[in-house]
ZAMARGU-4260 file (C-alpha; in steps of 0.2 Angstrom, whole numbers, plus 5000, padded with zeros to 4 digits):
<rodrens>
0) 4981/5062/4963 | 4978/5070/4981 | 4987/5059/4995 | 4995/5047/4983 | 5013/5052/4990
5) 5007/5049/5007 | 4999/5031/5002 | 5016/5026/4995 | 5026/5032/5009 | 5014/5022/5022
10) 5017/5007/5011 | 5037/5009/5011 | 5037/5012/5030 | 5027/4996/5033 | 5038/4987/5023
15) 5053/4993/5030 | 5046/4989/5048 | 5045/4974/5058 | 5027/4972/5056 | 5030/4965/5037
20) 5043/4952/5044 | 5031/4939/5040 | 5024/4944/5022 | 5031/4931/5010 | 5024/4930/4993
25) 5011/4943/4996 | 5006/4957/4986 | 5003/4974/4993 | 4991/4984/4982 | 4996/5002/4983
30) 4984/5012/4973 | 4977/5026/4982 | 4960/5017/4982 | 4957/5018/4964 | 4953/5000/4963
35) 4939/5002/4974 | 4932/5016/4964 | 4933/5005/4948 | 4923/4991/4955 | 4909/5001/4963
</rodrens>
């Protein structure tokens, strides 16, 4: 899937950053937008 590695990398960088400091008990959906295509 094109761009799949980029999506995973962005999620990893976000989780390693201070921006994710207050994410407690949350789910981060990393599927490259596949879920949006399936529900359309």
